[in-house]
LUMKESE-994352 format. One line per field, with one value per atom (N, C-alpha, C): y, z, x negated; residue in three letters; atom name. Coordinates in steps of 0.1 Angstrom, whole numbers, plus 5000, padded with zeros to 4 digits. Layout:
// LUMKESE-994352
c2 <- [Y, ...]
c3 <- [Z, ...]
c1 <- [X, ...]
residu <- [ALA, ...]
atome <- [CA, ...]
// end
This chain:
// LUMKESE-994352
c2 <- [0861, 0866, 0878, 0889, 0901, 0898, 0904, 0904, 0904, 0913, 0916, 0905, 0895, 0882, 0873, 0875, 0864, 0864, 0854, 0856, 0856, 0867, 0868, 0868, 0874, 0874, 0880, 0891, 0895, 0909, 0911, 0923, 0933, 0945, 0956, 0969, 0972, 0980, 0975, 0976, 0970, 0983, 0983, 0993, 0993, 1000, 1002, 1015, 1014, 1028, 1030, 1039, 1041, 1056, 1055, 1067, 1076, 1089, 1098, 1102, 1102, 1107, 1096, 1082, 1073, 1063, 1062, 1053, 1038, 1037, 1025, 1021, 1007, 1004, 1011, 1013, 1014, 1005, 0995, 0987, 0992, 0988, 0990, 1002, 1009, 1019, 1019, 1026, 1023, 1031, 1024, 1029, 1028, 1041, 1040, 1051, 1047, 1054, 1069, 1079, 1092, 1101, 1097, 1109, 1101, 1108, 1101, 1085, 1078, 1063, 1060, 1050, 1050, 1046, 1049, 1048, 1032, 1023, 1010, 1007, 1010, 1006, 1014, 1025, 1031, 1024, 1018, 1010, 0995, 0991, 0979, 0985, 0994, 1000, 0999, 1006, 1008, 0995, 0986, 0972, 0967, 0967, 0961, 0969, 0979, 0988, 0982, 0981, 0976, 0964, 0954, 0943, 0940, 0951, 0952, 0961, 0970, 0979, 0987, 0988, 0996, 0996, 0980, 0976, 0985, 0989, 0990, 0999, 1012, 1023, 1018, 1009, 1003, 0994, 0988, 0977, 0982, 0976, 0979, 0974, 0962, 0956, 0957, 0965, 0966, 0968, 0967, 0969, 0981, 0991, 1006, 1008, 0999, 1004, 0989, 0991, 0981, 0984, 0976, 0981, 0974, 0979, 0977, 0962, 0956, 0943, 0947, 0941, 0945, 0950, 0947, 0951, 0963, 0969, 0980, 0979, 0966, 0964, 0962, 0967, 0965, 0960, 0959, 0958, 0958, 0961, 0962, 0950, 0943, 0932, 0935, 0930, 0930, 0944, 0952, 0965, 0967, 0978, 0979, 0988, 0991, 1002, 1015, 1021, 1037, 1042, 1054, 1061, 1062, 1062, 1061, 1069, 1078, 1087, 1079, 1077, 1070, 1079, 1074, 1083, 1071, 1076, 1066, 1075, 1069, 1075, 1065, 1070, 1060, 1061, 1051, 1053, 1058, 1065, 1068, 1055, 1049, 1035, 1035, 1044, 1047, 1043, 1051, 1050, 1039, 1034, 1019, 1010, 1009, 0998, 0999, 1011, 1014, 1008, 1010, 1007, 0994, 0984, 0972, 0962, 0951, 0942, 0934, 0933, 0927, 0936, 0948, 0960, 0955, 0948, 0944, 0936, 0926, 0918, 0926, 0935, 0945, 0952, 0955, 0965, 0958, 0946, 0938, 0936, 0939, 0935, 0948, 0958, 0967, 0979, 0983, 0994, 1007, 1015, 1030, 1040, 1044, 1054, 1068, 1068, 1082, 1089, 1102, 1113, 1114, 1105, 1108, 1109, 1107, 1108, 1114, 1124, 1130, 1120, 1125, 1120, 1118, 1107, 1108, 1103, 1110, 1109, 1107, 1097, 1095, 1093, 1094, 1091, 1079, 1070, 1058, 1054, 1050, 1046, 1030, 1022, 1008, 1007, 1000, 1000, 0990, 0993, 0980, 0981, 0971, 0968, 0970, 0971, 0974, 0960, 0948, 0935, 0926, 0933, 0927, 0922, 0927, 0924, 0934, 0932, 0944, 0942, 0954, 0953, 0956, 0959, 0961, 0976, 0984, 0996, 0997, 1000, 1002, 1016, 1016, 1031, 1030, 1040, 1044, 1055, 1053, 1064, 1066, 1079, 1082, 1092, 1085, 1094, 1103, 1118, 1126, 1124, 1124, 1122, 1137, 1136, 1149, 1150, 1161, 1163, 1176, 1175, 1188, 1186, 1195, 1195, 1208, 1207, 1221, 1218, 1229, 1227, 1231, 1223, 1225, 1234, 1247, 1252, 1257, 1261, 1265, 1275, 1281, 1291, 1284, 1290, 1285, 1271, 1271, 1257, 1261, 1274, 1278, 1268, 1261, 1250, 1238, 1237, 1226, 1220, 1213, 1205, 1192, 1183, 1170, 1161, 1150, 1141, 1144, 1156, 1160, 1153, 1149, 1141, 1150, 1147, 1157, 1147, 1149, 1139, 1146, 1141, 1146, 1142, 1154, 1151, 1144, 1134, 1128, 1114, 1115, 1106, 1093, 1099, 1091, 1090, 1097, 1098, 1106, 1102, 1108, 1106, 1115, 1113, 1122, 1121, 1127, 1135, 1144, 1154, 1147, 1153, 1148, 1158, 1158, 1163, 1178, 1183, 1198, 1203, 1194, 1196, 1197, 1192, 1191, 1179, 1178, 1167, 1167, 1155, 1154, 1145, 1149, 1140, 1135, 1125, 1122, 1112, 1113, 1106, 1112, 1125, 1130, 1133, 1130, 1135, 1148, 1152, 1166, 1174, 1188, 1193, 1203, 1208, 1214, 1203, 1203, 1192, 1202, 1195, 1200, 1192, 1199, 1192, 1195, 1184, 1188, 1181, 1190, 1185, 1186, 1176, 1172, 1171, 1174, 1175, 1174, 1167, 1167, 1180, 1185, 1200, 1211, 1208, 1219, 1217, 1228, 1226, 1221, 1213, 1208, 1219, 1221, 1230, 1224, 1231, 1228, 1238, 1234, 1245, 1238, 1247, 1242, 1244, 1236, 1238, 1230, 1239, 1236, 1229, 1218, 1210, 1208, 1218, 1221, 1208, 1202, 1190, 1179, 1167, 1154, 1156, 1153, 1153, 1168, 1179, 1191, 1189, 1198, 1199, 1211, 1215, 1226, 1227, 1239, 1242, 1247, 1240, 1245, 1243, 1256, 1256, 1258, 1252, 1253, 1260, 1266, 1274, 1271, 1262, 1259, 1268, 1266, 1273, 1262, 1266, 1257, 1256, 1244, 1242, 1249, 1256, 1263, 1253, 1258, 1250, 1244]
c3 <- [8539, 8546, 8554, 8553, 8559, 8576, 8582, 8597, 8602, 8597, 8604, 8602, 8593, 8593, 8601, 8609, 8617, 8630, 8636, 8649, 8660, 8665, 8676, 8687, 8689, 8701, 8714, 8713, 8722, 8726, 8739, 8747, 8744, 8737, 8737, 8746, 8747, 8756, 8766, 8778, 8787, 8798, 8802, 8810, 8817, 8825, 8831, 8830, 8828, 8830, 8841, 8848, 8862, 8863, 8871, 8875, 8883, 8877, 8884, 8897, 8899, 8913, 8925, 8920, 8930, 8928, 8918, 8916, 8911, 8912, 8908, 8892, 8889, 8875, 8867, 8854, 8846, 8836, 8836, 8825, 8813, 8802, 8784, 8782, 8787, 8782, 8768, 8760, 8747, 8748, 8747, 8745, 8730, 8724, 8710, 8708, 8697, 8693, 8685, 8692, 8687, 8684, 8681, 8677, 8668, 8674, 8666, 8670, 8661, 8659, 8650, 8651, 8644, 8629, 8618, 8604, 8601, 8608, 8602, 8607, 8619, 8621, 8613, 8610, 8601, 8589, 8581, 8570, 8574, 8587, 8590, 8590, 8597, 8598, 8582, 8576, 8561, 8554, 8554, 8551, 8555, 8571, 8576, 8570, 8572, 8566, 8553, 8543, 8531, 8530, 8539, 8542, 8548, 8556, 8561, 8553, 8547, 8538, 8545, 8544, 8550, 8567, 8569, 8584, 8592, 8586, 8595, 8605, 8601, 8611, 8623, 8620, 8630, 8638, 8637, 8642, 8657, 8666, 8680, 8683, 8679, 8683, 8670, 8672, 8660, 8663, 8657, 8663, 8668, 8666, 8671, 8682, 8682, 8691, 8699, 8714, 8721, 8732, 8743, 8752, 8766, 8773, 8789, 8794, 8802, 8807, 8822, 8828, 8840, 8851, 8849, 8860, 8854, 8842, 8838, 8832, 8829, 8822, 8808, 8799, 8785, 8778, 8767, 8762, 8745, 8742, 8725, 8723, 8712, 8710, 8696, 8697, 8683, 8677, 8686, 8681, 8678, 8667, 8663, 8674, 8676, 8687, 8682, 8692, 8690, 8700, 8695, 8705, 8697, 8710, 8705, 8715, 8709, 8717, 8720, 8732, 8736, 8741, 8737, 8745, 8749, 8761, 8766, 8768, 8766, 8768, 8770, 8774, 8774, 8757, 8752, 8737, 8739, 8728, 8725, 8719, 8730, 8729, 8719, 8716, 8708, 8693, 8690, 8679, 8675, 8686, 8684, 8681, 8689, 8685, 8673, 8667, 8653, 8646, 8645, 8635, 8635, 8647, 8649, 8645, 8639, 8635, 8646, 8660, 8668, 8680, 8677, 8683, 8694, 8691, 8698, 8709, 8709, 8717, 8728, 8722, 8732, 8740, 8735, 8743, 8757, 8755, 8767, 8777, 8773, 8783, 8786, 8780, 8784, 8790, 8801, 8809, 8801, 8803, 8799, 8806, 8805, 8813, 8805, 8794, 8787, 8785, 8792, 8791, 8807, 8814, 8828, 8830, 8819, 8821, 8808, 8810, 8800, 8794, 8787, 8779, 8787, 8788, 8795, 8782, 8781, 8772, 8779, 8772, 8775, 8764, 8766, 8755, 8760, 8752, 8758, 8745, 8753, 8743, 8747, 8736, 8737, 8738, 8750, 8754, 8746, 8744, 8735, 8745, 8746, 8753, 8743, 8733, 8721, 8718, 8721, 8717, 8712, 8707, 8700, 8705, 8720, 8728, 8732, 8728, 8732, 8743, 8752, 8765, 8764, 8773, 8775, 8780, 8774, 8781, 8787, 8800, 8810, 8811, 8812, 8813, 8821, 8828, 8836, 8829, 8827, 8820, 8830, 8837, 8846, 8840, 8838, 8832, 8844, 8840, 8849, 8849, 8859, 8864, 8859, 8855, 8854, 8870, 8874, 8889, 8896, 8904, 8913, 8927, 8932, 8946, 8954, 8966, 8972, 8988, 8995, 9009, 9013, 9025, 9030, 9044, 9042, 9058, 9062, 9074, 9080, 9092, 9096, 9108, 9119, 9123, 9133, 9132, 9118, 9112, 9101, 9104, 9092, 9090, 9099, 9098, 9088, 9087, 9077, 9084, 9078, 9082, 9077, 9088, 9086, 9082, 9073, 9073, 9064, 9058, 9050, 9037, 9033, 9019, 9006, 8996, 8984, 8974, 8967, 8956, 8942, 8929, 8916, 8915, 8913, 8911, 8898, 8898, 8885, 8880, 8886, 8882, 8893, 8905, 8917, 8922, 8916, 8922, 8936, 8946, 8958, 8965, 8977, 8986, 8998, 9009, 9022, 9023, 9031, 9034, 9045, 9045, 9057, 9069, 9077, 9092, 9089, 9080, 9075, 9064, 9063, 9052, 9039, 9035, 9021, 9016, 9003, 8994, 8979, 8974, 8961, 8953, 8942, 8933, 8922, 8919, 8907, 8896, 8883, 8876, 8870, 8868, 8865, 8851, 8845, 8830, 8828, 8820, 8816, 8813, 8816, 8813, 8825, 8825, 8836, 8844, 8856, 8866, 8880, 8887, 8900, 8909, 8921, 8932, 8945, 8952, 8966, 8976, 8985, 8999, 9008, 9019, 9031, 9042, 9054, 9063, 9077, 9087, 9099, 9105, 9108, 9115, 9105, 9092, 9082, 9069, 9064, 9053, 9039, 9032, 9020, 9010, 9004, 8997, 8981, 8971, 8955, 8950, 8942, 8933, 8921, 8910, 8895, 8893, 8886, 8881, 8867, 8857, 8845, 8843, 8837, 8835, 8819, 8815, 8800, 8792, 8797, 8790, 8799, 8791, 8799, 8808, 8819, 8825, 8835, 8832, 8838, 8853, 8859, 8875, 8879, 8886, 8891, 8905, 8910, 8924, 8926, 8940, 8943, 8957, 8964, 8977, 8980, 8992, 8997, 9011, 9014, 9028, 9031, 9041, 9046, 9057, 9059, 9068, 9079, 9091, 9101, 9097, 9101, 9101, 9110, 9109, 9119, 9130, 9142, 9153, 9150]
c1 <- [9267, 9279, 9279, 9289, 9285, 9287, 9278, 9277, 9292, 9300, 9311, 9323, 9320, 9327, 9324, 9312, 9310, 9315, 9322, 9329, 9319, 9314, 9303, 9312, 9323, 9331, 9323, 9317, 9308, 9316, 9315, 9321, 9313, 9317, 9307, 9311, 9323, 9329, 9339, 9338, 9348, 9353, 9365, 9367, 9381, 9387, 9398, 9405, 9418, 9427, 9433, 9432, 9438, 9446, 9456, 9463, 9454, 9451, 9442, 9447, 9459, 9462, 9463, 9466, 9466, 9455, 9448, 9437, 9441, 9455, 9461, 9459, 9458, 9455, 9469, 9466, 9479, 9480, 9489, 9491, 9498, 9495, 9501, 9500, 9487, 9484, 9473, 9474, 9467, 9456, 9443, 9430, 9424, 9419, 9417, 9406, 9399, 9388, 9394, 9390, 9396, 9387, 9374, 9368, 9353, 9340, 9328, 9328, 9322, 9321, 9307, 9300, 9288, 9297, 9285, 9290, 9295, 9286, 9287, 9304, 9308, 9321, 9332, 9328, 9338, 9338, 9329, 9329, 9339, 9336, 9344, 9360, 9362, 9377, 9383, 9375, 9380, 9384, 9375, 9378, 9391, 9392, 9401, 9416, 9415, 9427, 9432, 9423, 9428, 9434, 9428, 9435, 9451, 9453, 9465, 9475, 9472, 9479, 9490, 9502, 9512, 9513, 9509, 9511, 9497, 9490, 9478, 9480, 9489, 9490, 9499, 9509, 9518, 9512, 9501, 9493, 9489, 9493, 9488, 9476, 9469, 9457, 9449, 9439, 9429, 9416, 9408, 9392, 9389, 9397, 9395, 9406, 9415, 9426, 9431, 9434, 9438, 9446, 9452, 9460, 9456, 9459, 9453, 9464, 9455, 9464, 9470, 9479, 9487, 9477, 9462, 9455, 9447, 9450, 9445, 9433, 9428, 9415, 9419, 9406, 9407, 9392, 9391, 9378, 9378, 9367, 9367, 9355, 9355, 9348, 9338, 9323, 9317, 9316, 9311, 9310, 9294, 9291, 9278, 9272, 9260, 9254, 9257, 9258, 9261, 9270, 9272, 9281, 9298, 9307, 9320, 9326, 9337, 9344, 9359, 9364, 9378, 9388, 9399, 9409, 9420, 9428, 9436, 9450, 9462, 9474, 9486, 9497, 9509, 9515, 9517, 9520, 9538, 9539, 9554, 9561, 9568, 9573, 9584, 9593, 9603, 9595, 9586, 9579, 9573, 9567, 9561, 9569, 9580, 9592, 9595, 9597, 9602, 9594, 9580, 9570, 9565, 9565, 9561, 9572, 9568, 9578, 9582, 9575, 9578, 9582, 9588, 9591, 9603, 9614, 9625, 9618, 9610, 9603, 9598, 9587, 9580, 9589, 9600, 9607, 9611, 9615, 9617, 9607, 9593, 9583, 9575, 9576, 9568, 9575, 9572, 9578, 9578, 9586, 9587, 9582, 9571, 9567, 9568, 9574, 9577, 9564, 9565, 9555, 9548, 9549, 9546, 9532, 9522, 9508, 9503, 9491, 9482, 9475, 9466, 9456, 9440, 9435, 9423, 9411, 9398, 9388, 9375, 9367, 9355, 9346, 9333, 9323, 9314, 9312, 9302, 9293, 9282, 9272, 9268, 9268, 9266, 9253, 9245, 9232, 9226, 9211, 9206, 9191, 9184, 9173, 9160, 9163, 9151, 9143, 9150, 9144, 9156, 9167, 9176, 9188, 9186, 9200, 9209, 9223, 9230, 9236, 9236, 9244, 9259, 9265, 9280, 9281, 9287, 9291, 9305, 9303, 9315, 9322, 9333, 9341, 9352, 9357, 9368, 9374, 9390, 9397, 9408, 9408, 9420, 9430, 9440, 9451, 9456, 9456, 9466, 9480, 9486, 9499, 9505, 9518, 9527, 9533, 9528, 9528, 9534, 9542, 9546, 9541, 9534, 9531, 9531, 9534, 9534, 9534, 9542, 9544, 9557, 9563, 9575, 9574, 9579, 9580, 9592, 9594, 9607, 9605, 9617, 9615, 9607, 9599, 9590, 9582, 9580, 9571, 9562, 9556, 9547, 9538, 9533, 9523, 9528, 9542, 9548, 9558, 9568, 9576, 9574, 9570, 9567, 9578, 9575, 9584, 9598, 9596, 9607, 9608, 9620, 9618, 9621, 9610, 9612, 9616, 9626, 9629, 9632, 9631, 9635, 9649, 9657, 9671, 9673, 9681, 9686, 9677, 9662, 9655, 9649, 9649, 9649, 9634, 9625, 9611, 9613, 9604, 9606, 9593, 9592, 9580, 9582, 9575, 9575, 9564, 9568, 9558, 9548, 9535, 9527, 9530, 9519, 9522, 9519, 9512, 9511, 9520, 9531, 9542, 9540, 9526, 9521, 9530, 9531, 9537, 9533, 9532, 9531, 9537, 9545, 9552, 9546, 9542, 9535, 9545, 9539, 9546, 9560, 9564, 9576, 9576, 9586, 9587, 9586, 9579, 9579, 9591, 9595, 9603, 9609, 9620, 9628, 9633, 9629, 9632, 9638, 9646, 9650, 9647, 9640, 9634, 9642, 9648, 9656, 9649, 9647, 9642, 9653, 9649, 9660, 9650, 9655, 9646, 9658, 9655, 9664, 9664, 9676, 9679, 9678, 9674, 9674, 9686, 9691, 9696, 9689, 9695, 9690, 9685, 9674, 9673, 9667, 9674, 9669, 9661, 9651, 9645, 9642, 9641, 9637, 9622, 9616, 9603, 9601, 9593, 9592, 9578, 9579, 9564, 9563, 9555, 9554, 9548, 9536, 9532, 9528, 9528, 9525, 9509, 9511, 9498, 9497, 9506, 9506, 9510, 9504, 9505, 9511, 9521, 9527, 9530, 9526, 9529, 9545, 9550, 9562, 9564, 9565, 9565, 9581, 9586, 9598, 9598, 9608, 9611, 9625, 9628, 9639, 9645, 9659, 9666, 9672, 9672, 9679, 9692, 9701, 9713, 9721, 9733, 9739, 9744, 9745, 9749, 9763]
residu <- [UNK, UNK, UNK, UNK, UNK, UNK, UNK, UNK, UNK, UNK, UNK, UNK, UNK, UNK, UNK, UNK, UNK, UNK, UNK, UNK, UNK, UNK, UNK, UNK, UNK, UNK, UNK, UNK, UNK, UNK, UNK, UNK, UNK, UNK, UNK, UNK, UNK, UNK, UNK, UNK, UNK, UNK, UNK, UNK, UNK, UNK, UNK, UNK, UNK, UNK, UNK, UNK, UNK, UNK, UNK, UNK, UNK, UNK, UNK, UNK, UNK, UNK, UNK, UNK, UNK, UNK, UNK, UNK, UNK, UNK, UNK, UNK, UNK, UNK, UNK, UNK, UNK, UNK, UNK, UNK, UNK, UNK, UNK, UNK, UNK, UNK, UNK, UNK, UNK, UNK, UNK, UNK, UNK, UNK, UNK, UNK, UNK, UNK, UNK, UNK, UNK, UNK, UNK, UNK, UNK, UNK, UNK, UNK, UNK, UNK, UNK, UNK, UNK, UNK, UNK, UNK, UNK, UNK, UNK, UNK, UNK, UNK, UNK, UNK, UNK, UNK, UNK, UNK, UNK, UNK, UNK, UNK, UNK, UNK, UNK, UNK, UNK, UNK, UNK, UNK, UNK, UNK, UNK, UNK, UNK, UNK, UNK, UNK, UNK, UNK, UNK, UNK, UNK, UNK, UNK, UNK, UNK, UNK, UNK, UNK, UNK, UNK, UNK, UNK, UNK, UNK, UNK, UNK, UNK, UNK, UNK, UNK, UNK, UNK, UNK, UNK, UNK, UNK, UNK, UNK, UNK, UNK, UNK, UNK, UNK, UNK, UNK, UNK, UNK, UNK, UNK, UNK, UNK, UNK, UNK, UNK, UNK, UNK, UNK, UNK, UNK, UNK, UNK, UNK, UNK, UNK, UNK, UNK, UNK, UNK, UNK, UNK, UNK, UNK, UNK, UNK, UNK, UNK, UNK, UNK, UNK, UNK, UNK, UNK, UNK, UNK, UNK, UNK, UNK, UNK, UNK, UNK, UNK, UNK, UNK, UNK, UNK, UNK, UNK, UNK, UNK, UNK, UNK, UNK, UNK, UNK, UNK, UNK, UNK, UNK, UNK, UNK, UNK, UNK, UNK, UNK, UNK, UNK, UNK, UNK, UNK, UNK, UNK, UNK, UNK, UNK, UNK, UNK, UNK, UNK, UNK, UNK, UNK, UNK, UNK, UNK, UNK, UNK, UNK, UNK, UNK, UNK, UNK, UNK, UNK, UNK, UNK, UNK, UNK, UNK, UNK, UNK, UNK, UNK, UNK, UNK, UNK, UNK, UNK, UNK, UNK, UNK, UNK, UNK, UNK, UNK, UNK, UNK, UNK, UNK, UNK, UNK, UNK, UNK, UNK, UNK, UNK, UNK, UNK, UNK, UNK, UNK, UNK, UNK, UNK, UNK, UNK, UNK, UNK, UNK, UNK, UNK, UNK, UNK, UNK, UNK, UNK, UNK, UNK, UNK, UNK, UNK, UNK, UNK, UNK, UNK, UNK, UNK, UNK, UNK, UNK, UNK, UNK, UNK, UNK, UNK, UNK, UNK, UNK, UNK, UNK, UNK, UNK, UNK, UNK, UNK, UNK, UNK, UNK, UNK, UNK, UNK, UNK, UNK, UNK, UNK, UNK, UNK, UNK, UNK, UNK, UNK, UNK, UNK, UNK, UNK, UNK, UNK, UNK, UNK, UNK, UNK, UNK, UNK, UNK, UNK, UNK, UNK, UNK, UNK, UNK, UNK, UNK, UNK, UNK, UNK, UNK, UNK, UNK, UNK, UNK, UNK, UNK, UNK, UNK, UNK, UNK, UNK, UNK, UNK, UNK, UNK, UNK, UNK, UNK, UNK, UNK, UNK, UNK, UNK, UNK, UNK, UNK, UNK, UNK, UNK, UNK, UNK, UNK, UNK, UNK, UNK, UNK, UNK, UNK, UNK, UNK, UNK, UNK, UNK, UNK, UNK, UNK, UNK, UNK, UNK, UNK, UNK, UNK, UNK, UNK, UNK, UNK, UNK, UNK, UNK, UNK, UNK, UNK, UNK, UNK, UNK, UNK, UNK, UNK, UNK, UNK, UNK, UNK, UNK, UNK, UNK, UNK, UNK, UNK, UNK, UNK, UNK, UNK, UNK, UNK, UNK, UNK, UNK, UNK, UNK, UNK, UNK, UNK, UNK, UNK, UNK, UNK, UNK, UNK, UNK, UNK, UNK, UNK, UNK, UNK, UNK, UNK, UNK, UNK, UNK, UNK, UNK, UNK, UNK, UNK, UNK, UNK, UNK, UNK, UNK, UNK, UNK, UNK, UNK, UNK, UNK, UNK, UNK, UNK, UNK, UNK, UNK, UNK, UNK, UNK, UNK, UNK, UNK, UNK, UNK, UNK, UNK, UNK, UNK, UNK, UNK, UNK, UNK, UNK, UNK, UNK, UNK, UNK, UNK, UNK, UNK, UNK, UNK, UNK, UNK, UNK, UNK, UNK, UNK, UNK, UNK, UNK, UNK, UNK, UNK, UNK, UNK, UNK, UNK, UNK, UNK, UNK, UNK, UNK, UNK, UNK, UNK, UNK, UNK, UNK, UNK, UNK, UNK, UNK, UNK, UNK, UNK, UNK, UNK, UNK, UNK, UNK, UNK, UNK, UNK, UNK, UNK, UNK, UNK, UNK, UNK, UNK, UNK, UNK, UNK, UNK, UNK, UNK, UNK, UNK, UNK, UNK, UNK, UNK, UNK, UNK, UNK, UNK, UNK, UNK, UNK, UNK, UNK, UNK, UNK, UNK, UNK, UNK, UNK, UNK, UNK, UNK, UNK, UNK, UNK, UNK, UNK, UNK, UNK, UNK, UNK, UNK, UNK, UNK, UNK, UNK, UNK, UNK, UNK, UNK, UNK, UNK, UNK, UNK, UNK, UNK, UNK, UNK, UNK, UNK, UNK, UNK, UNK, UNK, UNK, UNK, UNK, UNK, UNK, UNK, UNK, UNK, UNK, UNK, UNK, UNK]
atome <- [N, CA, C, N, CA, C, N, CA, C, N, CA, C, N, CA, C, N, CA, C, N, CA, C, N, CA, C, N, CA, C, N, CA, C, N, CA, C, N, CA, C, N, CA, C, N, CA, C, N, CA, C, N, CA, C, N, CA, C, N, CA, C, N, CA, C, N, CA, C, N, CA, C, N, CA, C, N, CA, C, N, CA, C, N, CA, C, N, CA, C, N, CA, C, N, CA, C, N, CA, C, N, CA, C, N, CA, C, N, CA, C, N, CA, C, N, CA, C, N, CA, C, N, CA, C, N, CA, C, N, CA, C, N, CA, C, N, CA, C, N, CA, C, N, CA, C, N, CA, C, N, CA, C, N, CA, C, N, CA, C, N, CA, C, N, CA, C, N, CA, C, N, CA, C, N, CA, C, N, CA, C, N, CA, C, N, CA, C, N, CA, C, N, CA, C, N, CA, C, N, CA, C, N, CA, C, N, CA, C, N, CA, C, N, CA, C, N, CA, C, N, CA, C, N, CA, C, N, CA, C, N, CA, C, N, CA, C, N, CA, C, N, CA, C, N, CA, C, N, CA, C, N, CA, C, N, CA, C, N, CA, C, N, CA, C, N, CA, C, N, CA, C, N, CA, C, N, CA, C, N, CA, C, N, CA, C, N, CA, C, N, CA, C, N, CA, C, N, CA, C, N, CA, C, N, CA, C, N, CA, C, N, CA, C, N, CA, C, N, CA, C, N, CA, C, N, CA, C, N, CA, C, N, CA, C, N, CA, C, N, CA, C, N, CA, C, N, CA, C, N, CA, C, N, CA, C, N, CA, C, N, CA, C, N, CA, C, N, CA, C, N, CA, C, N, CA, C, N, CA, C, N, CA, C, N, CA, C, N, CA, C, N, CA, C, N, CA, C, N, CA, C, N, CA, C, N, CA, C, N, CA, C, N, CA, C, N, CA, C, N, CA, C, N, CA, C, N, CA, C, N, CA, C, N, CA, C, N, CA, C, N, CA, C, N, CA, C, N, CA, C, N, CA, C, N, CA, C, N, CA, C, N, CA, C, N, CA, C, N, CA, C, N, CA, C, N, CA, C, N, CA, C, N, CA, C, N, CA, C, N, CA, C, N, CA, C, N, CA, C, N, CA, C, N, CA, C, N, CA, C, N, CA, C, N, CA, C, N, CA, C, N, CA, C, N, CA, C, N, CA, C, N, CA, C, N, CA, C, N, CA, C, N, CA, C, N, CA, C, N, CA, C, N, CA, C, N, CA, C, N, CA, C, N, CA, C, N, CA, C, N, CA, C, N, CA, C, N, CA, C, N, CA, C, N, CA, C, N, CA, C, N, CA, C, N, CA, C, N, CA, C, N, CA, C, N, CA, C, N, CA, C, N, CA, C, N, CA, C, N, CA, C, N, CA, C, N, CA, C, N, CA, C, N, CA, C, N, CA, C, N, CA, C, N, CA, C, N, CA, C, N, CA, C, N, CA, C, N, CA, C, N, CA, C, N, CA, C, N, CA, C, N, CA, C, N, CA, C, N, CA, C, N, CA, C, N, CA, C, N, CA, C, N, CA, C, N, CA, C, N, CA, C, N, CA, C, N, CA, C, N, CA, C, N, CA, C, N, CA, C, N, CA, C, N, CA, C, N, CA, C, N, CA, C, N, CA, C, N, CA, C, N, CA, C, N, CA, C, N, CA, C, N, CA, C, N, CA, C, N, CA, C, N, CA, C, N, CA, C, N, CA, C, N, CA, C, N, CA, C, N, CA, C, N, CA, C, N, CA, C, N, CA, C, N, CA, C, N, CA, C]
// end
């Protein structure tokens, strides 16, 4: 019997996907082998793909692809020794739902992050003690958030306006400036966005910014004017 047909159920790679900005776990991220893998693993994949036929590309859970749990954790089982290049991303859910037979069911349970995150990558090597015992490779993948950050100032407040509200028009993301007037709004959909700043004693101000790609970070400063008496 081929070794790959024996159910060993041994964790070979384990890890967690987190938000690079907040450090919080990211659920339902797809973790996949995006580059170099051992030749023995390539052979396994080729055999498995033949058994799945046309369903192979639309299958979410495969030996080379998995998704994170609510706590951001993931794992790969029963891999041969060697080096693996991994990537993590938030999937294109519309395409996923279209390709998978259980797409309608998944739509009800998987939140839509759209393109609020970029791609994280890492290379891991499954350790071996030289005595026939395989270890477990651990890895953390940090997804870069699509982010706008900057500073809010005003007349006589060049050091910054504290507790000003900064919100993304039309989508609801918001935050407040710190004591130096600094702010960061993360997890924004890419494209042209309008941010609005509100602060007590100042006129609201809106400015636009373009986020070209998922995971992009753009600076955007605001200078407020006082409300007329």
